[in-house]
matplotlib code that plots the C-alpha trace (Angstrom):
import matplotlib.pyplot as plt

x = [117.7, 118.7, 115.2, 112.0, 112.3, 108.8, 106.3, 103.3, 100.9, 103.0, 100.7, 97.7, 99.1, 97.6, 96.6, 94.7, 94.3, 98.0, 98.7, 96.6, 98.8, 101.7, 99.5, 97.9, 101.3, 102.3, 99.2, 99.9, 103.3, 101.5, 99.5, 96.5, 95.5, 94.7, 92.0, 92.8, 89.8, 91.6, 93.0, 91.6, 94.1, 92.3, 95.6, 96.2, 92.7, 93.4, 92.6, 94.6, 95.3, 94.5, 97.4, 96.9, 97.4, 100.8, 101.9, 101.3, 103.4, 106.1, 106.3, 106.5, 109.6, 111.5, 111.4, 114.4, 112.2, 110.7, 114.1, 114.4, 112.8, 109.3, 108.3, 107.6, 103.8, 103.8, 104.0, 102.3, 100.5, 99.0, 97.9, 96.4, 94.6, 93.0, 92.1, 90.3, 88.4, 87.3, 86.0, 84.3, 82.6, 81.9, 81.9, 84.5, 87.8, 91.0, 94.4, 97.0, 98.9, 96.0, 96.9, 99.7, 101.0, 102.3, 103.8, 100.5, 97.6, 99.2, 101.9, 99.3, 97.4, 100.6, 101.2, 97.6, 97.8, 101.6, 101.4, 98.2, 98.7, 98.6, 95.7, 93.6, 91.4, 89.8, 86.3, 86.5, 83.8, 83.1, 83.4, 86.1, 89.2, 91.9, 94.6, 92.6, 91.6, 95.1, 96.6, 94.3, 94.8, 98.6, 99.1, 97.1, 98.3, 94.6, 91.7, 90.2, 87.3, 84.5, 81.0, 78.9, 77.7, 74.6, 74.0, 70.4, 70.0, 71.9, 75.2, 74.0, 75.3, 73.1, 74.0, 72.5, 74.8, 77.8, 77.0, 76.7, 80.2, 81.6, 79.9, 81.1, 84.6, 86.1, 89.4, 87.7, 89.0, 88.0, 85.5, 86.6, 84.3, 85.1, 82.8, 82.2, 83.0, 85.5, 84.6, 80.8, 80.3, 78.0, 77.6, 76.7, 73.6, 74.4, 72.0, 74.0, 77.2, 75.8, 74.5, 78.0, 79.5, 77.0, 78.2, 81.8, 80.9, 79.0, 81.8, 84.7, 86.1, 87.6, 86.5, 88.5, 86.9, 88.5, 87.3, 89.5, 86.4, 84.5, 83.9, 83.3, 79.6, 76.6, 73.0, 71.9, 74.0, 75.4, 78.9, 79.3, 82.8, 83.8, 84.1, 80.4, 79.2, 82.1, 81.0, 83.3, 84.4, 88.1, 88.5, 90.8, 89.8, 92.0, 92.5, 94.5, 95.5, 95.3, 91.6, 90.0, 92.9, 93.8, 97.6, 98.2, 101.9, 102.3, 102.0, 100.5, 98.0, 97.2, 95.1, 93.0, 92.8, 89.7, 89.3, 92.7, 92.5, 89.4, 91.3, 94.8, 95.2, 94.2, 96.5, 99.4, 98.6, 98.6, 101.9, 103.4, 102.4, 103.9, 107.1, 107.3, 106.9, 109.7, 112.0, 111.4, 112.0, 109.1, 106.9, 107.5, 107.4, 106.3, 102.7, 102.1, 103.2, 101.1, 97.9, 96.3, 97.4, 95.7, 92.5, 92.3, 92.7, 89.4, 89.4, 89.6, 85.9, 84.8, 87.5, 86.3, 82.6, 83.1, 84.8, 82.1, 79.4, 81.2, 81.5, 77.8, 77.0, 79.3, 77.8, 74.3, 75.2, 76.7, 73.7, 71.3, 73.5, 73.6, 70.3, 67.8, 70.4, 69.7, 72.1, 73.3, 72.8, 73.6, 73.2, 73.7, 77.1, 76.7, 80.2, 83.9, 84.5, 83.8, 81.0, 80.4, 78.5, 77.6, 76.8, 73.7, 74.3, 74.6, 75.1, 78.9, 80.5, 83.8, 82.4, 81.8, 84.2, 84.5, 86.2, 89.8, 90.8, 94.5, 95.9, 98.9, 96.6, 94.1, 96.7, 97.9, 94.3, 93.6, 96.7, 95.6, 92.0, 93.1, 94.7, 93.2, 90.8, 90.5, 87.5, 84.9, 84.7, 88.4, 87.9, 85.4, 87.8, 90.5, 88.3, 87.0, 90.6, 91.5, 88.3, 88.1, 91.4, 89.4, 91.1, 88.8, 89.2, 87.2, 85.0, 86.2, 89.6, 87.8, 87.6, 84.3, 82.7, 80.5, 81.4, 81.5, 83.7, 84.7, 85.4, 86.2, 84.2, 87.4, 87.6, 87.8, 86.7, 82.9, 82.9, 85.6, 83.6, 80.4, 82.3, 83.8, 80.5, 78.7, 81.5, 81.4, 77.6, 77.8, 80.6, 78.5, 75.5, 77.7, 79.5, 76.3, 74.3, 71.6, 71.6]
y = [18.7, 22.1, 22.6, 20.7, 18.0, 16.5, 17.2, 19.2, 16.4, 13.5, 12.9, 12.5, 9.3, 6.2, 2.9, 0.8, -2.1, -2.9, -1.2, -3.8, -6.6, -5.8, -6.2, -9.4, -10.9, -10.0, -11.7, -14.7, -15.0, -15.2, -18.2, -16.7, -18.1, -15.2, -15.2, -12.3, -10.2, -6.9, -6.7, -7.2, -9.8, -12.8, -14.7, -14.5, -15.9, -19.1, -18.2, -20.4, -18.8, -21.1, -22.9, -20.9, -17.7, -18.9, -20.3, -16.9, -15.2, -17.9, -18.0, -14.3, -14.3, -15.8, -12.5, -10.3, -7.3, -7.8, -7.2, -3.7, -0.3, 0.3, 3.8, 6.3, 6.2, 2.4, -0.1, 1.4, -1.8, -2.2, 1.5, 1.0, -2.1, 0.0, 2.9, 0.4, -1.0, 2.5, 3.2, -0.2, -0.1, 3.6, 5.1, 7.5, 7.8, 8.4, 8.2, 5.7, 8.9, 9.5, 6.4, 6.3, 3.3, 3.3, 0.9, 0.1, 2.4, 3.7, 5.2, 6.9, 8.2, 9.7, 11.5, 12.8, 14.4, 15.1, 17.3, 19.1, 22.6, 22.5, 24.9, 22.9, 20.3, 17.1, 16.2, 12.6, 10.2, 9.4, 6.6, 6.2, 4.2, 5.5, 5.9, 8.7, 10.4, 10.2, 11.4, 14.3, 15.3, 14.9, 17.0, 19.9, 19.4, 19.5, 17.3, 15.8, 17.6, 15.0, 14.2, 11.6, 8.2, 7.5, 4.0, 4.9, 5.3, 2.3, 4.2, 6.5, 10.1, 13.2, 15.2, 18.3, 17.9, 17.4, 20.7, 22.5, 21.3, 22.5, 25.8, 26.6, 25.2, 27.3, 25.5, 22.3, 21.5, 17.9, 15.2, 11.7, 8.7, 5.1, 2.9, 0.2, 1.5, 0.4, -0.1, -0.3, -2.3, 0.4, 0.6, 4.0, 4.3, 6.0, 8.8, 9.8, 9.6, 11.9, 14.4, 14.6, 15.3, 18.0, 19.6, 19.3, 21.1, 23.8, 24.6, 24.0, 20.9, 17.7, 14.2, 11.3, 7.8, 4.7, 1.9, -0.9, -3.1, -2.1, -5.6, -7.1, -6.2, -8.5, -8.6, -7.3, -4.2, -2.8, -1.3, 2.2, 3.5, 7.1, 7.2, 6.6, 9.7, 12.1, 14.1, 17.1, 17.4, 16.7, 13.4, 10.6, 7.0, 4.7, 1.0, -1.8, -5.5, -6.1, -7.0, -8.1, -10.0, -10.6, -10.0, -7.6, -8.5, -7.2, -3.6, -2.4, 0.4, 3.0, 6.1, 7.0, 10.8, 12.3, 15.7, 17.2, 19.5, 21.1, 23.0, 24.4, 24.1, 20.4, 19.7, 21.3, 19.2, 16.0, 17.0, 17.5, 13.9, 12.6, 14.5, 13.1, 9.6, 10.5, 11.1, 7.5, 6.4, 3.9, 1.4, -2.4, -4.0, -7.5, -7.0, -4.4, -6.9, -9.8, -7.8, -7.9, -11.5, -12.6, -10.7, -12.1, -15.7, -17.7, -18.7, -15.2, -14.2, -17.5, -17.2, -13.7, -14.7, -17.6, -15.4, -12.7, -15.4, -16.5, -12.9, -12.5, -15.6, -14.5, -11.0, -12.3, -14.8, -11.9, -9.7, -12.4, -13.0, -9.4, -8.0, -7.3, -7.6, -5.1, -2.2, -2.6, -0.9, -3.2, -2.8, -5.4, -5.3, -5.1, -4.8, -5.2, -7.9, -6.2, -6.2, -3.3, -3.3, 0.0, 0.4, 2.4, 5.5, 4.9, 1.1, 1.2, 2.1, 1.9, -0.7, -3.4, -6.4, -9.9, -12.8, -13.4, -17.0, -16.6, -14.7, -13.2, -12.0, -10.7, -8.6, -7.1, -6.3, -4.7, -2.4, -1.4, -0.6, 1.8, 4.1, 7.6, 8.7, 5.2, 4.9, 2.6, 0.5, -0.1, -1.2, -3.8, -4.9, -5.5, -7.6, -9.5, -10.2, -11.4, -13.5, -15.2, -14.3, -12.6, -9.5, -6.9, -3.2, -0.6, 1.5, 4.7, 4.1, 5.0, 8.8, 8.7, 9.3, 6.2, 3.3, -0.2, -2.8, -3.9, -7.6, -9.2, -11.7, -13.5, -16.6, -19.5, -22.2, -22.3, -23.6, -21.2, -18.2, -19.3, -19.7, -16.3, -14.4, -16.5, -15.8, -12.0, -12.0, -13.9, -11.6, -8.6, -9.9, -10.6, -7.3, -5.3, -7.4, -8.1, -11.9]
z = [22.2, 21.0, 19.6, 19.9, 17.3, 17.6, 14.9, 16.1, 15.3, 16.6, 19.6, 17.3, 15.7, 17.3, 15.8, 18.3, 15.9, 16.3, 19.7, 21.5, 19.9, 22.3, 25.3, 24.0, 23.4, 26.9, 28.3, 26.0, 27.6, 31.0, 29.8, 28.0, 24.6, 22.2, 19.5, 17.2, 16.1, 15.9, 12.4, 8.9, 7.6, 6.0, 5.9, 9.6, 10.2, 8.2, 4.6, 2.2, -1.2, -4.2, -5.9, -9.2, -7.2, -5.8, -9.2, -10.9, -8.3, -8.3, -12.1, -12.4, -10.2, -13.1, -15.0, -14.6, -15.0, -11.5, -9.9, -11.3, -10.6, -12.0, -13.3, -10.5, -11.0, -11.5, -14.4, -17.5, -18.4, -14.9, -14.8, -18.3, -17.0, -14.2, -16.5, -18.8, -15.8, -14.8, -18.3, -18.6, -15.2, -14.8, -18.3, -17.0, -18.8, -16.8, -18.3, -17.1, -16.0, -13.5, -11.6, -9.1, -7.2, -3.6, -1.1, 0.5, 1.0, 4.1, 2.0, -0.2, 2.9, 4.3, 1.0, 0.9, 4.3, 4.2, 1.2, 2.0, 3.3, 7.1, 7.4, 4.9, 6.5, 5.3, 6.7, 7.9, 9.1, 12.7, 13.5, 11.0, 10.1, 12.5, 9.9, 8.2, 11.4, 12.8, 9.6, 9.3, 12.9, 12.7, 9.6, 11.2, 14.8, 15.9, 16.5, 13.3, 11.6, 11.4, 10.2, 11.9, 10.8, 12.9, 14.3, 14.9, 11.1, 9.9, 10.0, 7.2, 7.5, 7.4, 4.3, 5.7, 8.8, 6.4, 4.7, 8.0, 9.0, 5.6, 5.8, 9.3, 8.8, 5.9, 6.2, 4.9, 1.4, 1.0, 2.1, 2.8, 2.3, 3.1, 1.0, 2.1, 5.5, 8.1, 11.0, 10.5, 7.3, 6.0, 2.2, 0.9, -1.3, -4.7, -3.8, -0.7, -2.7, -5.4, -2.8, -1.2, -4.6, -5.1, -1.8, -3.0, -6.2, -4.4, -2.0, -4.4, -2.6, -3.7, -2.7, -1.4, -1.4, 0.1, -2.1, -0.7, 0.0, -3.2, -4.3, -0.8, -0.5, 0.3, 1.5, -1.9, -1.7, -4.9, -5.1, -6.6, -7.4, -7.6, -11.4, -11.7, -9.7, -9.5, -12.6, -13.1, -9.4, -8.6, -6.7, -5.6, -5.4, -3.2, -4.0, -2.6, -3.0, 0.7, 1.2, -2.0, -3.5, -0.6, -0.4, 2.5, 2.7, -0.9, 0.4, -2.9, -3.1, -5.7, -6.3, -9.3, -9.8, -11.4, -13.0, -12.0, -15.0, -13.6, -10.8, -10.9, -7.2, -7.2, -10.1, -8.3, -5.2, -7.2, -8.8, -5.3, -4.4, -7.7, -7.0, -3.5, -5.0, -7.4, -4.5, -3.4, -7.1, -7.2, -5.5, -5.3, -8.8, -8.2, -7.0, -9.7, -12.4, -11.2, -10.3, -13.8, -14.3, -11.0, -11.7, -15.3, -14.1, -14.6, -10.9, -9.6, -9.6, -8.0, -5.4, -4.5, -4.6, -2.3, 0.3, 0.0, 0.5, 3.7, 5.0, 4.4, 6.4, 9.2, 9.2, 9.4, 12.2, 14.2, 13.6, 14.8, 17.8, 19.0, 17.7, 20.5, 23.3, 26.0, 26.2, 22.6, 19.2, 16.2, 12.5, 9.7, 8.2, 4.4, 3.2, 4.1, 6.7, 10.1, 12.6, 15.0, 18.3, 20.0, 23.7, 24.5, 26.7, 30.4, 30.1, 30.9, 34.2, 35.9, 38.4, 35.8, 35.5, 34.1, 35.9, 34.8, 35.7, 35.3, 38.3, 36.5, 33.7, 36.2, 38.0, 34.7, 33.6, 37.0, 36.6, 33.1, 33.8, 36.6, 34.0, 34.2, 31.5, 30.1, 27.7, 29.1, 26.0, 26.1, 29.7, 28.5, 25.7, 28.3, 30.5, 27.5, 26.5, 30.0, 30.4, 26.9, 25.1, 22.4, 21.1, 19.7, 19.1, 21.2, 18.9, 20.7, 18.9, 15.6, 16.0, 17.8, 21.2, 20.7, 22.9, 21.5, 19.8, 16.3, 15.5, 12.1, 10.1, 8.9, 11.0, 8.6, 11.1, 11.4, 14.9, 16.1, 14.6, 16.4, 19.6, 19.2, 18.7, 21.4, 23.8, 23.1, 23.5, 26.8, 28.1, 27.2, 29.1, 32.1, 32.0, 31.5, 34.0, 31.4, 31.8]

ax = plt.figure().add_subplot(projection="3d")
ax.plot(x, y, z, "-o")
ax.set_aspect("equal")
plt.show()
């Protein structure tokens, strides 16, 4: 080309959760049955939505209103619905105008990083959901700026360490929290959240909190949303229909903006996001329209509670299965619907393998693991895939130097789930030589 047309951060965009799908499908074509543990989609794992849910969506389609544009920020009644929820649950008033709808949370994340000044950085968790780390790195054209979640401390971050990273990185303008966390299942104590907000106030930062899994918490954990502890600090809470509802195919996410009037720079930044959304006209109308109706249905809470109970049971089964295994660090998962296993240092090597019964699959795996600079946990995930057909995501894909794996807790079939965690445990033992 006449000029270099590739964005400076293009090589920072990577999403292993879906990247591994192409490989798994290729292996499936070679005769390998695949068991998908890579993506947080309850529907793909066999969840059937209740009839009342489908009837609400179906009946709503009869309204001509749903076939037209919605306002740029979203339908007013839906935004008012969420503003009322914030006031009721948190005692914090936000206006319907402080709520902005997007075509999925990915759209919102792209706007958050895309309209941030390139030299301004967001401090993101490590390990952390790869969409945030990739988005942060891509907008700056540099490695993400991170703080650590510590597996030796139940995944709890060190607030003093966060402050050090803020102090010595003057380009940091915001702190990102994912609560409950993906990939670890960690639920932040309110005390830690308030301490992070104190840091944001001290250093004149804003806070971004992904609360997609806010109501998927268990093992006696208590959810705590941003409106409860943000005080007078500028902040953004991110929500979605994909996980709690769950309706991932709706591609409906939104942000709640807090205290934009407290800082002119933050207010101008939010305006730039709204203006960008205006260029797109609006987000999809249907999911916005039915969202309050679905949540107001008398069966909604029990539907959610039943799922949360099942995730708790799955999480505790997985913890008991892996806890105490030589070479591993595991913590209980207390929220979202993922379980993470960490390899202890020096337990992985390039000499380790698992048998792959299918010769065609074995040859393909052998080619892949010979790739230069391959992370050792990805090497394990490839052998696990070839040996069992179980498709997990290597932990190193989540903006971390830790080695491990992330699986889901979504399998609807009890026997299949038990087979999955047992097979992963046995494969780990064989791979590490800890039988």
